[in-house]
VEXNU-193138 format. One record per atom (N, C-alpha, C): residue in three letters; x, y, z. Coordinates in steps of 0.001 Angstrom, whole numbers, plus 500000, padded with zeros to 6 digits. Layout:
N
ALAXYZ...
% end
This chain:
261
UNK559805689254747708UNK559694688910745957UNK558802690170745579UNK559128690106744267UNK558057691447743578UNK557453690626742718UNK557158689635742424UNK556287689061741504UNK554943689142742152UNK553681689700741363UNK552133690432742357UNK552078688561741973UNK552160687672741324UNK551177686676741755UNK551733685737742968UNK552800686097743777UNK553426685567744652UNK552285685757745970UNK551707684441746621UNK550845684642747175UNK551381683863748780UNK551933684919749840UNK552657684436750738UNK551626684286751814UNK551590683238752678UNK550364682167753388UNK549674681444752836UNK549669681514751714UNK548817680578751028UNK549751678968750235UNK549037677864750616UNK549556676871750042UNK548177676268748801UNK548613675649747985UNK547910675256747018UNK547911673659747618UNK546203673175747188UNK546407671677747840UNK545046671686746467UNK545792670146745998UNK545392669550744912UNK544535667950745033UNK544052667629744916UNK543243665895745144UNK543421665537743649UNK544349664666744145UNK544066663911742626UNK543868662216742887UNK543996661918741683UNK543213660446741367UNK543127659506740469UNK543988659148739379UNK543781658641738606UNK544654659442737482UNK544895660682737501UNK544496661903736194UNK545685662732736145UNK547334661817736325UNK548145662509735960UNK548276663491735143UNK548015663584733847UNK547646664700732740UNK547306665727732874UNK545424665385733507UNK544877666514733913UNK545514667032734794UNK546457667127736122UNK547148667395736825UNK548076668210736432UNK548888667550735412UNK550541668211734884UNK549716669751733587UNK548712669598733370UNK547310670683732679UNK547382671863733566UNK546882671359735375UNK546978672807735851UNK548167672974736197UNK549068672388736420UNK550314672879737038UNK551393673862736113UNK550950673423735481UNK551503674439733844UNK551063675596733693UNK549811675093734098UNK548404676654733777UNK549130677623735064UNK549092676959736184UNK549706677949736795UNK550980678494736983UNK551788677992736405UNK553769677854736084UNK553284679066734458UNK552429678998733910UNK552434679819732911UNK552094681476733491UNK551256681598734097UNK550704682492734628UNK551738682990736079UNK552836682409735892UNK553526683147737117UNK553138682945738218UNK551912682301738906UNK551393682126740116UNK552704681351741254UNK552730681493742426UNK553662681094743601UNK553012681414744868UNK553044680223745436UNK552708680030746497UNK554001679499747774UNK553488679445749033UNK554275679254749802UNK554894678018749649UNK553602676629749202UNK553529675379749414UNK552678674775748562UNK552561673637748009UNK552299672848746995UNK551723671287747502UNK550346671068747844UNK550216669904748241UNK549893669019747825UNK549877667985747077UNK549010667203746048UNK548674665802747323UNK547509665588747121UNK546930664382747945UNK546540663246747002UNK546896662461746915UNK546906661254745586UNK545928660228746651UNK544761659521746322UNK543772658751746674UNK544359656894746437UNK545568656410746305UNK545832655208746004UNK545814655225744604UNK546389656146743834UNK546239655774741671UNK547111654743741612UNK546611654388740164UNK547547653341739785UNK548837653610739458UNK549680652055739528UNK551250652753739311UNK551802653447737945UNK551148653447737374UNK551599654581736355UNK551563655838736385UNK550137656157737356UNK550467657797737738UNK551105658138738700UNK551038656979739534UNK552335657245740288UNK553802657800740055UNK553710656881739024UNK555182657434738160UNK555327658593737328UNK553909659336737037UNK553977660077736268UNK554333661518737461UNK553011660796738673UNK553651661871739671UNK554881662396740417UNK555753661486740561UNK556943661083740825UNK558034662229739965UNK557352662362738883UNK558212663018737512UNK557975664544737909UNK556321664786738040UNK555862665491738483UNK556237666692739513UNK556583665722740512UNK557293666243742046UNK558487667199741346UNK559112666408740637UNK560484667006740317UNK560680668189739765UNK559878668608738564UNK559517669838737755UNK558731670697738839UNK558036670283739642UNK556826671500740335UNK557283671552741931UNK558083670726742410UNK558317670800743930UNK557350671049744753UNK556270670159744418UNK555321669800745640UNK555668668546746481UNK555101668900747579UNK554740667687748642UNK553655666364748412UNK554185665356747867UNK553080663986747960UNK552573663415748669UNK551658663459749039UNK550459662765750550UNK549693661312749697UNK550641660472749659UNK549728658850749080UNK549148658769750174UNK548000657226748961UNK547591655915750548UNK547859655288749178UNK548075654049750439UNK548264652430749732UNK547228652103748626UNK545662652438749142UNK544781652711748517UNK543637652995748675UNK542659653482747478UNK541715654274747326UNK541147654261749005UNK540325655625748836UNK540016655611750343UNK538756656152750325UNK538814657285749003UNK537476658125748619UNK537655659274748875UNK537159659944748199UNK536782661855748507UNK537290662628749899UNK536390662023750990UNK536635662933751992UNK537877662537752737UNK538477661311752890UNK539807660716753473UNK540754661674752397UNK540297661609751198UNK541865662026750318UNK541820663630750569UNK540756664757751030UNK540787665865751062UNK541056666011752472UNK540771665360753603UNK541148665660754832UNK542635665450755046UNK543355664608754565UNK544781664098754777UNK545418665167753945UNK545083665700753016UNK545579666546752240UNK545852668324752931UNK544618668066753292UNK544192669621754862UNK545428669490755245UNK545528668473756207UNK546322667904757741UNK547890668243757264UNK548023668668756023UNK549205668530755174UNK549773669780754850UNK548805670932755619UNK548474671897754823UNK549263672843756207UNK550480673480755956UNK550839674283756963UNK550891675815757083UNK549993676608756363UNK550013677756756269UNK548553678399756407UNK548236679180756811UNK547171679990757487UNK545552680038756226UNK546105679762754958UNK545125679639754159UNK545606678527753033UNK544473678323752275UNK544154676999751441UNK543986677715749836UNK544747677481749007UNK543388677672747869UNK543312676172747406UNK542390675644747378UNK542081674039746897UNK541491674095745419UNK542328673190744729UNK541827673456743290UNK542045671464743242UNK540735670894742298UNK540777669824742120UNK541623669844740223UNK541635667826740491UNK543056668142739386UNK542689668179738054UNK541478668127737854UNK540346668199736793UNK540148669981736404UNK540522670749736673UNK540859672437736589UNK541876672966735548UNK541813674115735086UNK542759674859734572UNK542779676655734799UNK543228677057735623UNK542993678526735751UNK543318679028734400UNK542744680415734228UNK542741681382732517UNK543500682529732964UNK543553683018732236UNK544533684399732022UNK544314685614733366UNK542996685618733616UNK542676686118734633UNK542019686086735966UNK542752684649736344UNK542492684015737437UNK543116684722738712UNK544528685101738401UNK545399685635738842UNK544941687000739785UNK544022687775739079UNK543826688529739750UNK542877688615740515UNK542186688031739859UNK540825687434741345UNK541172686990742437UNK542501686069742033UNK542837685541743359UNK543574686355744055UNK544306687516743957UNK544750688373744373UNK544135689096745274UNK542467689749744690UNK541347690176745298UNK540559689099746665UNK540634687964746024UNK539826687477747367UNK540819687064748404UNK542508687239748076UNK543300686852749259UNK543277688185749984UNK543036689461749583UNK542968690715750002UNK541626690701751021UNK540678690184750677UNK539094690380751542UNK539524689324752686UNK540037688337752300UNK540437686815753633UNK541233687858754469UNK541965688633754189UNK542337688706755109UNK541993690236755961UNK541165690807755351UNK540781691960755663UNK539371692091756207UNK538889691165756575UNK537599690422756595UNK537528689051757068UNK537708688937758983UNK538014687963759326UNK537331686802759354UNK535806687449758998UNK534397686519759247UNK534744685507758162UNK535465686157756922UNK535039685194755693UNK536122684068755577UNK535125683034755564UNK535631681441755476UNK535824680646754348UNK535510681071753247UNK535962680808751886UNK535828681719751068UNK536077681772749832UNK535875682326748810UNK535360681179747248UNK535003681070746622UNK534327680332745462UNK534551680726744067UNK535550679872743485UNK535863681077742062UNK534545680379740978UNK534319679072741332UNK533913678692740092UNK532440677394740342UNK531998677541739738UNK530570676475739899UNK529459676125738549UNK528842675283738671UNK527873674781737713UNK527498675634737419UNK526751676494738434UNK525309677319737812UNK525951678202739230UNK524560679788739310UNK524809680976740212UNK524338680241741398UNK524736680399742476UNK523834680641744097UNK522891681551743613UNK521538680707744539UNK520420681608744455UNK520337682909744541UNK520825683344745919UNK520780684758746551UNK522156685160746808UNK522629686248745966UNK523997686701746786UNK523953688272746725UNK524831688785747567UNK524619690425747196UNK525737690710747570UNK525844691899746702UNK527277692457745919UNK527860692827746695UNK529599692613746520UNK530572692735747568UNK532023693111747483UNK532154692690745944UNK533064693737745187UNK534477693356744668UNK534983693290743544UNK535658693251742494UNK535426691948742123UNK534064692329741825UNK532966690735741008UNK532562689675741999UNK532556689698743378UNK532494688785744333UNK531393689570744985UNK530543688266745490UNK529148688512746338UNK529317687767747199UNK528637687879748339UNK528379687170749631UNK527512686232749136UNK527326684743749662UNK526389683582750005UNK525205684281750945UNK524366684121750328UNK523289684422750953UNK522327683402751403UNK521828682816752068UNK520827682005753061UNK519279681846752758UNK519119682131751450UNK516866682612752081UNK516362681260752244UNK515570681452753796UNK514945680277753855UNK513990680053753752UNK513292680962752585UNK511660680897751606UNK511954680565750706UNK513553680581750086UNK513503680392748312UNK513679678596748350UNK512705678660747355UNK512086676972746490UNK513415676303745935UNK514536677137745700UNK515244676104744647UNK516513675619746028UNK516276673642745375UNK517149673206746271UNK518763673900745972UNK519280674246745271UNK520796674691745620UNK520914675326746376UNK520050675774747232UNK520248676973748372UNK521171676560748990UNK520749675049749268UNK521617674328750511UNK523325674037749590UNK523648674440749003UNK525084674175748904UNK525595675797748522UNK525696676489750150UNK526514677092750406UNK527726676569750151UNK528669675717750407UNK529780675093750266UNK529864674770749134UNK530831674466748624UNK531173673692747272UNK532292673610747208UNK533194672264746092UNK534579671718746617UNK534868672249745095UNK534436673236744846UNK535030673944743641UNK535969674709744216UNK536720674596743349UNK538098675617743337UNK537868677175744254UNK538044677015745254UNK538333678337746305UNK539419678194747321UNK539485679786747780UNK540341679746748876UNK539059679969750029UNK540378679101751198UNK539805679318752142UNK540969679471753815UNK540232679576754644UNK541207679473755884UNK541400678075756422UNK542690677930756510UNK543349676283756946UNK542880675847758079UNK542262676629758606UNK541428676156759839UNK539803675941759666UNK539253675644758537UNK538326675425757979UNK537657674132758189UNK538530673109758601UNK538034671783759184UNK537893672098760690UNK538346672680761404UNK538288673030762629UNK537021673608763082UNK536950674579762241UNK535914675367762482UNK534213674389762143UNK534696673698761007UNK533184673338760484UNK533157671627760500UNK534498671161760978UNK534580669463761363UNK535217668946759774UNK535221667673760203UNK536497667049759121UNK535424666483758051UNK535567666305756061UNK534722665523755575UNK534521664125755675UNK533247664012755716UNK532578662475756074UNK533603661506754893UNK534312660364755594UNK534407659584755089UNK533916658580754445UNK534279658195753269UNK533401656777753135UNK532084656730752598UNK531726657514752044UNK530610658143751356UNK531077658506749708UNK530199658703749043UNK529900659391747562UNK530276660575747664UNK531117661374746858UNK531932662529746712UNK530895663361746739UNK529861663619746519UNK528473664300746123UNK527664664374747621UNK527703663249748157UNK527194663304749442UNK528183663781750485UNK529207663738750454UNK530506664442751190UNK530476665572750962UNK530288666407749896UNK529919667832749476UNK528850668442750238UNK527432667770750074UNK526507667901750597UNK526778668188752140UNK527224667398752834UNK527112667286754208UNK528129668163754968UNK529206668882754013UNK529746669774754501UNK529293671064754265UNK528518671058753785UNK527608672182753462UNK526814673046754217UNK525758671620754504UNK525041671166755969UNK525807672020757056UNK526676671364757576UNK528054671889758552UNK528043673544758005UNK528111673686757439UNK528843675094756859UNK527668675974757031UNK526446675612756822UNK525269676475756765UNK525112676412758563UNK524874675172759109UNK524806675387760769UNK525080675954761270UNK526858676074761252UNK527599677211762028UNK528051678103761271UNK527034679122760538UNK526878679881760404UNK527953680512759577UNK528859679386758782UNK529782679889757830UNK529407681303756756UNK530749681994756293UNK530838683083755445UNK531218682875754284UNK530517683220752952UNK531389682988752091UNK531284684309750783UNK532080683999749798UNK531681684637748527UNK531695684108747491UNK531433684464746571UNK530810683589745106UNK531370684117744073UNK531900684261743261UNK532614684837742022UNK531424684995740674UNK531265686078740859UNK529375686269740068UNK529839685505738315UNK531263685983737327UNK531281685367736389UNK531434684156736327UNK530761683131737218UNK531165681614737914UNK532184680785736952UNK531940680805735556UNK532470680338734611UNK533973680983734010UNK534566681947734516UNK535273682738733925UNK536617682674734308UNK536640682178735342UNK538060682125736017UNK539230680755735775UNK537994679395735665UNK538718678303735204UNK537991677640734584UNK538998676661733578UNK538127675451732684UNK538001674280733304UNK536782673649732827UNK536636672303733852UNK536465671396732739UNK537717670659732178UNK538499669939731427UNK538277668219731661UNK537465667469731130UNK538077665893731103UNK538215665309729647UNK538960664732729608UNK539660664351728458UNK539073662591728129UNK538805662390727261UNK537854660788726707UNK539455659567727711UNK540902660010727695UNK541927659360728868UNK541547659571730190UNK541285660675730517UNK541327661280732039UNK539332661565732214UNK538644660567732040UNK537246661458732275UNK537158661328733572UNK535690662173733831UNK535406662730735619UNK535169661308736120UNK534830661376737353UNK534807660038738244UNK533545659931738956UNK532972661307738644UNK531771662079739145UNK530547661251738206UNK529777660762738409UNK528717660393737085UNK527807660813737643UNK526761661244737035UNK525383661567736612UNK524090661099736261UNK523335660849737021UNK521912659919736645UNK521180660886735312UNK521372659729734254UNK521062660417732575UNK519500660987733186UNK518583660135733758UNK516969661174733954UNK516836662321734617UNK518166662747735501UNK518238664028735911UNK518269665161734938UNK519099664867733742UNK519474665508732626UNK518680665848731181UNK517982664566731467UNK516951664817730046UNK515844665594730151UNK515464666074728503UNK514769666646728725UNK513627666757727864UNK513276665064727839UNK511856665014727574UNK511159664907728741UNK510036664981727995UNK508333665346728786UNK508194665119730348UNK508602663301730356UNK507998662622731227UNK509402662609732152UNK510260662467731820UNK511604662663732993UNK511580664042733378UNK511037665205732611UNK510978666059733264UNK510010666831734721UNK509275666008734397UNK507989666026735319UNK508550664772736804UNK508913664088736595UNK509898663332737361UNK510914663907738302UNK511520664973737089UNK512544665666737705UNK511832666450738812UNK511283666709738581UNK510305668404739016UNK509794667546740930UNK509369666464740943UNK508864665876742371UNK509973665388742822UNK510619665202742161UNK512029664863742576UNK512863666200743518UNK513022667118742677UNK513274668032743301UNK512617668857744405UNK511512668702744498UNK510413668749745419UNK510803668325746596UNK510638667059746172UNK511193665750747334UNK512747666020747978UNK513553666436747442UNK515043667044747511UNK514906668237748424UNK514288669327747794UNK514108670458749038UNK513450670156750284UNK512073669215750477UNK511794668931751538UNK512682668607752752UNK513648667418751943UNK514845666288752514UNK515748667474753478UNK516230668034752142UNK517485668890752402UNK516630670173753575UNK515751670603753802UNK515228671391754972UNK515197670953756350UNK514737669363756274UNK514682668682757596UNK516325668215757500UNK516562668202756975UNK517936667402757628UNK519273668896758099UNK518725670138757421UNK518807671549758025UNK519076671778759456UNK518057671522759542UNK517442672281760576UNK517583671228761765UNK517627669683761456UNK517151668600762653UNK518640668000762775UNK518748667898761465UNK520357666526761792UNK521777667062762109UNK523166666746762709UNK523903667494762749UNK525191666810761717UNK525950667446761094UNK526865666924760776UNK528483667591760597
% end
């Protein structure tokens, strides 16, 4: 195949729950960019009948394998069963409410080359809400994620993230399965601690908001909620947040050192 945006050895894995319109936008955007993969897996977490009907229609159009669940079992179960279905050496993981920008395919080409050339790389992150606290330039706009044991930011404990990334499909064998039955934020955090404890190596795209748009419509809002007091700029809430983040830093430091995930 002469298509430069064909990625042999990669499976696109998308987790989905009650946002079939968002999933359609993601798949259509990748199709417009002419991105092609050896396989596409959509892992559904017990969506409502109207969304399952839409998934069946999209499956005919985009030729993906649909992995379903009779009931909602949570994010951990959904991503575990989706990853179990992957048959290729590499997995491009994207949640359904993201859409790639026009420059994404070139960065995916770079990331794919890095993964094939550097056997120590476990995953490469394409998007984030924030810049990781400590980075070391790697190349092509990517930097290596470096854990700073003396850094005071609690963000350093998220060397791994569920945001769009490319990873080796053996990821779960090396770092363990996602914890099931917990809030998605806790599931992500515990996977990150496991990643750090087992000396995982990852890259981070420096222009972390450039490769994907994160969209949530009024019809299909985000299923992740955030406490209002953590985002308020009122003085009292800012003081509360300062103490909360210091406590969180201590808690994360203890769990990283003494607990195993």
